C-alpha positions in Angstrom: 0.0 0.0 -0.1 1.5 3.4 -0.9 2.1 5.8 2.0 -0.2 8.6 2.3 1.3 11.8 1.2 1.6 14.7 3.9 -0.6 17.7 3.3 1.2 20.3 1.4 0.6 24.0 1.4 1.4 25.7 -2.1 3.0 29.0 -1.9 3.0 31.1 -5.0 6.0 33.4 -5.2 5.3 36.9 -6.6 7.6 39.0 -4.3 10.2 39.9 -6.9 10.7 43.4 -8.5 10.3 42.2 -12.2 13.0 44.5 -13.4 13.6 42.7 -16.7 9.9 43.0 -17.5 9.9 46.6 -16.7 8.7 46.6 -13.1 5.2 46.0 -12.0 3.6 42.5 -11.5 4.6 40.4 -14.4 2.1 37.6 -13.2 -0.7 40.1 -13.9 0.2 40.4 -17.6 -2.0 38.8 -20.0 -1.4 35.4 -21.6 -4.1 34.4 -23.9 -7.3 35.6 -22.5 -6.3 35.7 -19.0 -3.4 36.6 -16.7 -0.3 34.4 -16.1 -1.2 34.2 -12.5 -4.7 32.8 -13.5 -3.0 30.1 -15.5 -0.7 29.3 -12.5 -3.4 29.3 -10.0 -5.4 26.8 -12.2 -2.4 24.4 -12.5 -1.4 24.8 -8.8 -4.5 24.3 -6.9 -5.4 20.8 -7.6 -1.9 19.8 -6.5 -2.0 21.2 -2.8 -4.3 21.4 0.3 -3.9 24.9 0.8 -2.8 27.7 -1.6 -1.4 31.1 -0.8 0.3 34.1 -2.6 3.5 35.7 -1.4 3.4 39.1 -2.8 4.4 42.7 -1.6 2.5 45.9 -1.7 -1.2 46.6 -1.9 -2.9 43.0 -1.7 -6.1 44.4 -3.1 -4.7 44.0 -6.6 -4.9 40.2 -6.2 -8.4 40.2 -4.7 -9.9 38.5 -7.9 -8.0 35.4 -7.1 -9.6 34.5 -3.8 -6.1 33.9 -2.1 -4.5 34.7 1.1 -1.9 37.3 0.1 1.2 37.4 2.5 3.9 40.0 2.3 7.6 39.0 2.9 8.3 38.7 6.5 12.0 39.4 6.1 12.7 43.1 5.1 14.9 44.3 2.3 14.0 42.3 -0.7 16.0 39.3 0.3 15.1 37.2 -2.8 13.3 33.9 -3.0 14.4 32.6 0.3 12.3 35.5 1.9 9.2 34.0 0.2 10.1 30.4 1.3 10.3 31.7 4.9 7.2 33.7 4.7 5.4 30.6 3.4 6.8 28.4 6.1 5.8 31.0 9.0 2.5 31.5 7.6 1.9 27.8 7.6 3.1 27.2 11.0 0.4 29.9 12.2 -2.5 29.3 9.9 -2.3 25.7 8.5 -0.4 23.8 11.0 -1.8 20.4 9.5 0.7 21.0 6.6 4.1 19.8 7.2 5.5 20.8 3.9 5.3 23.9 1.5 5.6 23.8 -2.3 7.1 26.8 -3.8 6.0 27.9 -7.2 7.3 31.1 -9.0 4.4 33.1 -10.7 6.3 33.5 -13.9 6.2 30.0 -15.3 2.8 29.2 -16.5 3.5 25.8 -17.9 5.1 24.0 -14.8 4.1 20.2 -14.5 0.7 19.3 -13.3 2.3 16.6 -11.1 5.1 18.7 -9.8 4.1 18.4 -6.1 3.2 14.7 -6.2 6.5 13.9 -8.0 8.5 16.0 -5.7 7.0 14.5 -2.6 7.5 11.0 -3.7 11.0 11.7 -4.5 11.7 13.4 -1.2 10.2 10.5 0.6 11.7 7.7 -1.3 15.1 9.3 -1.5 15.4 10.0 2.3 16.0 13.7 1.7 15.0 16.7 3.5 14.4 19.0 0.5 13.4 18.6 -3.1 13.7 20.8 -6.0 12.9 20.5 -9.7 15.2 20.1 -12.7 14.8 19.8 -16.4 17.5 19.3 -19.2 20.1 18.8 -16.5 19.5 22.2 -15.0 18.0 22.8 -11.5 15.1 25.1 -10.7 15.6 25.4 -7.0 12.7 27.9 -6.5 10.4 25.1 -7.6 10.9 23.3 -4.3 9.4 21.2 -1.6 10.4 22.5 1.9 9.5 21.1 5.5 7.9 23.8 7.7 10.0 22.6 10.6 13.1 24.4 9.0 11.6 28.0 9.3 13.8 28.9 12.3 17.0 27.6 10.5 16.1 29.6 7.5 15.4 32.8 9.4 18.7 32.5 11.2 20.5 31.9 7.7 18.8 35.0 6.3 20.0 37.2 9.3 23.4 35.8 8.7 23.3 37.2 5.1 22.4 34.1 3.0 20.5 35.0 -0.1 21.2 32.4 -2.6 18.9 29.3 -2.6 21.6 26.8 -3.2 23.8 28.1 -0.6 21.4 27.4 2.0 20.0 24.1 0.6 23.6 23.0 0.4 23.4 22.3 4.1 20.7 19.8 3.8 20.1 16.4 2.0 18.6 17.7 -1.3 17.2 15.8 -4.1 16.9 17.2 -7.5 14.1 15.7 -9.6 14.4 15.7 -13.2 11.1 16.5 -15.3 11.0 15.8 -18.9 10.9 18.4 -21.5 8.5 17.4 -24.3 8.9 19.9 -26.9 9.8 22.8 -24.5 11.0 23.3 -20.9 8.1 23.0 -18.6 9.8 25.7 -16.3 10.1 28.1 -19.0 9.6 31.6 -17.4 8.3 34.9 -18.6 11.1 37.2 -17.4 11.2 39.4 -20.4 8.8 40.9 -23.0 10.1 38.5 -25.5 9.5 35.6 -23.2 5.8 36.5 -23.1 5.8 36.4 -26.7 7.1 32.9 -26.8 4.7 31.9 -24.0 1.8 33.1 -26.4 3.2 30.8 -29.1 3.5 27.8 -26.6 0.0 28.4 -25.4 -1.4 28.4 -29.0 0.5 25.3 -29.7 -1.2 23.5 -26.7 -4.6 24.6 -28.1 
């Protein structure tokens, strides 16, 4: 009998400053007939028990999505690790039944629909503490699965100046899980205007 997977809270990371896209919320830009964020929420929601959005600034601009919006709890735009910590601490307070968080950047609208399931299984079977996605031999550390119990250690690392994801994860047993690229990289992200044009082509090709 398969072991029952632990409850997972999905944390959508939208706390970046979007400099390469010209500023603003790149996840609110249109892709097809709706926003990038709408595509991501649709893909993420079935994979997790609870879903929240990590974003700074006025939360009302995300009101249409019906998600809790949580601002970074570590000051100074400390990068993705600040979003990871924010998700961990929010779950500890508001969704203690979830022992793991899955982080998903809000600029990659085609991420795998089985991302969380595959990461969790690899984490468990590999005896690892953390899991992250990879494709074409390249890791995507912000697509990760993180135990909530590591929140105090992560906060301490941020206070010590750690900013790079792989610098922090290097202290733990990490499994990198390869996802197949069938025609295109499923972790393709819309960082620049030309990426958004490519995303439109990919969306049209998928029908």
